[in-house]
N, C-alpha and C positions, 0 to 999 in steps of 0.2 A: 549445682544445680542452678536453672537461671534465675533470675529475678522477676517475681512476679510485678507487672508493671498495673497501673490504676485500674480497677474497675470498670467506672464509667470514662476513658480514656475514648478520644475524638475518634470517630472513625473506626472503632471496635468492632464491627461487623465485619466492616470490608478488611480489614487484617485477618479476620478468622479464616471468612472467604479465602481470600489469596494461600495462606499457608493449608488450608485444605486443597486446593486447588494443584498448589504447588507437590502437597504430599501425592494425591494420588496420580500425579505427571510422572512422578520419579520412582514412588513404589506400587501402585495398583490403589484401589481401593479399601482391600479386603480388612488391612493392618488397622485402618482410620479407627479410632474412638472417640469420642468426647473429650475424655483424659490427654489425648495425643495431641487432639485439638487446641485446649488451652494450653499443654505446655510449647507447644508449637508456636504458640502465641504472647505466651509469658504471661498469662494470665488465671485464675482458678477456673477447676471445674464451671463454676454457680455462673461465672462470669462468661462463658461459652452455652450454656443452656439459657441465660439470659436472651440470648439475638440467633440460637437455631435451638429449635425443640426436641431434636435429639441427632442420633449418626444421619438416618435416614435424610432429615431437613437440607442437613451441609452436602450430604453425597447429591440432593435432585437440585442445588442451587450450582453444585460444581457443573454437570450434567447439561443442566439447562443453559450455563455457558458455553459449552461446549458444541450446542446445538444452536447457539448464536454465532457461535464464531464458523460453523460449519456454513451456515447458511448465507453466512456475508462472505466467506474466502471462497468456497468451493460452487454454492448450488446461485448464486445471482450472477455472477458472471459471466452475460455469454458474448463468445465470439461472432458477431454474425455477418462480418464476410468469408467465415469456413465453410466447407460444402457439410449436409447434415450429417455424415459419417466423420467428419474431423469435428462436428462442434459437438455430439453427441463422448466423443472418443476425448474431446475436451477436457468436458464435466468431469468423466468416469476417471480419466487420471488427475485431478485436481483431489476429489474424496480418495483416492488408493492414496499420492502422498499423505493427504490428511494422517490417513490412518497409522498410516507408516512413521510418520513422525510423533504420531500420539496413541498409541497402542494400550496402553490403559487408562484412557479417556476415552475410545471408543468402545473397548470393555464394560466399564460401567455403562454407559449411555446407550447400547446395544444388549448387554447381556450380564449383568447383574442384578440384586435383589430387586434395584427400581422397575425392573421388568419382565421380572417370574416371581411368583406364577402368572400374575397380570399387570400389563403395562402402566406404570403411575400414568395419569391422565397429561401431565405437563408433557411429557415426555411423547406420547400418543399425538397431542396435538403440534407436537413439531417433525413428528413424522408424519401426520397427512401434509404438512406445510410442505414438506421434501416430494412427497408423493407427486400429488399435484402439478409442482412444477414440473416434473420429469414427466410427467403426463404432458404438461401445456408444452415442454420441445419437441416431441413428439407430435403432438397434434398441427405441429408448424410444418411439418413435411407428410402429414397421411391426415388431412381435415378430415378427408371423409369415412376414416374409421368408426366403429362403433363404441360408445364409452368400456364396456366389457372389453375389448379389444385393446383399445389405448392403457387400460388397467394393466392387462393380463401384460404385454408389451412390455409396462416399465417395471413390472414386477420381476420381470424374465432376466431385463437388462439389472436389475437391482440384486438379482441372484445371482449371476456373474460378479460381480463389481466386488460385494460384499465376500462372499463365497474366496475369491479370490486373496484379497486384504484378511482375513479371516485366518486363512492357511499359512499365508505368509506368516504373520504375526506371532502361530502356534506353531513354527518352524515344520509343518508340515511339506511345504514347499518351499526348495533352497534352489540353491546355484548350481548348474551342474557339475560337479567335480571334473570334469574334464575341460572346463572353462569356457563348453563350446557357447552355454548356454545363461545370461546373469537373470539376476531379480526385474531388472531393468527390461530382457528380451523378453521375459516370461510375459509380465503386465504389460505390454505391448503387442505382444500377440494374439494376449486372451481381451485386451480392450479394443481391439482393431474388431474383430472377430462377433463381437457381444454388439459393438455399436451398426455394423453392417447388420447382422442377424435384427436388432431392435426395429430399422427400417426397412427390412425387408430388401436389402442392399445384397 
């Protein structure tokens, strides 16, 4: 059994967070308990509860960190020299890559106890930011459409993107056994057509 480290050690909250984040990345969120978190950080359960009130609190911290990374790595970068279709497809491709590299994290962020039966307000805030940025990109190319149409176009695009990664991560979409279409081929095809549909090309 790992030796317990000091209760008041420096940066314990950070250590607990990183332990929780690493566990979710490798194993998913379902089996993470406060006792497991404490064991991973080599402290007592009481020390873990001192920094995170309960299991939901650590999961929420990990999910928020995921959204921050998503915004910085996926949504913020914009290649202004690209055509409208290429720009939208590039952003969608970054999300797909992030989601396929972090399947357990994506599940926590979008399909977990933090989002059902009602989404946590903190996560709703990040989803609203993501939606607003998507709408802003669409409006660069379609400035005269109504607010409702801009929302609907972005939601339609999001449905294609998230549906794609969800089915890949769950094994519903797989490479063709005859080798004629890889996951990259499928993703490229879907995202190209989703981007074209979004701006009416």
